[in-house]
C-alpha positions as CSV (number, residue, x, y, z in Angstrom):
1,M,-54.6,30.0,29.3
2,K,-55.0,33.0,27.0
3,N,-54.0,35.3,29.9
4,L,-50.8,33.2,30.4
5,K,-49.6,33.6,26.8
6,Q,-50.1,37.4,26.8
7,N,-47.9,37.9,29.9
8,Q,-44.9,35.9,28.7
9,K,-41.8,38.1,28.0
10,G,-38.5,37.1,26.4
11,F,-36.8,36.1,23.2
12,T,-37.3,32.9,21.2
13,L,-34.5,30.5,20.5
14,V,-34.5,31.6,16.8
15,E,-34.0,35.2,17.8
16,L,-31.1,34.4,20.1
17,L,-29.4,32.3,17.5
18,A,-29.8,35.1,14.9
19,V,-28.1,37.5,17.3
20,I,-25.2,35.0,18.0
21,V,-24.7,34.5,14.3
22,I,-24.5,38.2,13.6
23,L,-22.0,38.7,16.5
24,G,-19.9,35.9,15.1
25,V,-19.8,37.5,11.6
26,I,-18.8,40.8,13.1
27,A,-16.1,39.2,15.2
28,A,-14.8,37.2,12.2
29,I,-14.4,40.5,10.3
30,A,-13.0,42.7,13.1
31,V,-10.3,40.4,14.5
32,P,-8.2,40.1,11.4
33,A,-8.6,43.8,10.7
34,I,-7.3,44.7,14.1
35,G,-4.4,42.2,13.6
36,N,-3.4,44.0,10.4
37,V,-3.5,47.4,12.0
38,V,-1.1,46.3,14.7
39,E,1.3,44.7,12.2
40,N,1.2,47.8,10.0
41,S,1.8,50.1,12.9
42,K,4.9,48.1,13.8
43,L,6.2,48.3,10.3
44,N,5.5,52.0,10.1
45,S,7.3,52.5,13.4
46,R,10.3,50.6,12.2
47,N,10.5,52.7,9.0
48,Q,10.3,55.9,11.1
49,S,13.1,54.6,13.3
50,I,15.2,54.0,10.1
51,L,14.4,57.5,8.8
52,L,15.4,58.9,12.3
53,I,18.7,57.2,12.1
54,R,19.2,58.5,8.6
55,D,18.4,62.1,9.6
56,A,20.8,61.8,12.6
57,A,23.5,60.6,10.2
58,E,22.9,63.6,7.9
59,L,23.2,66.0,10.8
60,Y,26.4,64.2,11.8
61,Y,27.9,64.5,8.4
62,L,27.0,68.2,8.1
63,N,27.9,69.3,11.7
64,E,31.1,67.2,12.1
65,K,32.2,67.9,8.5
66,S,32.9,64.2,8.3
67,T,34.1,62.6,5.1
68,A,33.8,59.1,6.5
69,A,32.0,56.6,4.3
70,S,29.8,55.4,7.1
71,V,28.8,56.1,10.7
72,T,27.4,53.7,13.3
73,V,24.5,54.3,15.6
74,D,26.9,54.0,18.6
75,T,28.8,57.0,17.2
76,L,25.6,59.0,16.6
77,R,24.6,58.2,20.2
78,E,28.0,59.1,21.7
79,K,28.0,62.5,19.8
80,G,24.5,63.3,20.9
81,Y,22.7,63.0,17.6
82,L,20.5,60.2,19.0
83,R,19.3,60.1,22.6
84,S,19.0,56.4,22.7
85,E,19.3,53.5,20.3
86,P,16.1,53.1,18.3
87,V,14.3,49.7,18.8
88,N,12.9,47.7,15.9
89,P,9.3,47.1,17.0
90,V,8.9,44.2,14.6
91,D,11.2,41.9,16.6
92,N,11.7,44.2,19.7
93,N,15.4,44.3,19.3
94,A,17.7,47.3,19.1
95,F,19.3,48.1,15.8
96,E,22.6,46.9,17.3
97,T,25.0,47.1,14.4
98,V,23.4,49.7,12.2
99,N,25.8,51.2,9.7
100,V,24.7,54.3,7.7
101,S,26.7,54.7,4.5
102,N,26.7,57.9,2.4
103,T,26.1,56.8,-1.2
104,A,25.7,58.7,-4.5
105,N,21.9,58.2,-4.4
106,G,21.3,58.8,-0.7
107,Y,22.0,56.8,2.4
108,R,22.0,53.1,3.0
109,V,21.0,51.9,6.5
110,T,22.2,48.4,7.2
111,S,21.3,46.3,10.2
112,V,23.0,42.9,10.3
113,A,23.1,41.7,13.9
114,T,19.5,41.5,15.2
115,S,17.1,41.6,12.4
116,A,19.4,40.5,9.6
117,E,17.9,43.0,7.2
118,T,19.2,45.7,4.9
119,F,17.2,48.9,4.6
120,T,17.9,51.1,1.6
121,I,16.4,54.6,1.6
122,N,15.7,56.3,-1.7
123,A,17.0,59.9,-1.3
124,E,14.2,61.5,-3.4
125,T,11.1,59.8,-2.1
126,D,12.2,58.5,1.4
127,A,10.9,55.1,0.3
128,I,12.5,52.2,2.2
129,A,13.3,48.9,0.6
130,V,13.8,46.0,3.0
131,T,16.1,43.2,1.9
132,P,16.6,40.1,4.1
133,I,20.3,39.1,4.4
134,T,20.7,35.4,3.8
135,P,23.4,33.8,6.0
136,P,26.3,32.3,4.2
137,A,26.1,28.7,3.3
138,S,27.8,26.4,5.8
139,T,31.2,25.2,4.8
140,T,31.3,22.4,7.4
141,P,32.6,19.2,5.6
142,T,30.4,16.2,5.9
143,N,31.9,12.8,7.0
144,P,31.4,10.0,4.5
């Protein structure tokens, strides 16, 4: 009988449960952290696309000697300042109706069709403020 106990190999149930609990704690910490990394990378990519549009608009204004108050992404693409229309990775849609306005404090990049957001870029810091555009209230009359 003594000989039998000395030759047994393996883990006890308590040891296996301890390992499972430790793995569960690690998974509970890692999964949300990875989710935040993905979301933050999408937001950073969107912001870089907006800055790219802004930079293309600056080149357009300088090279074309344009005095227009605004320029669209379609114009920037047609004139060769953008190779393709940047895509908003947050909702996977193109910035379809982007309008870049030249203002006193810098440029205002507005997208109203797909993401329904206004992006305002601070000229000094390149900080981007995102403002959701609320749809107009419905004016449909109600039947009494």
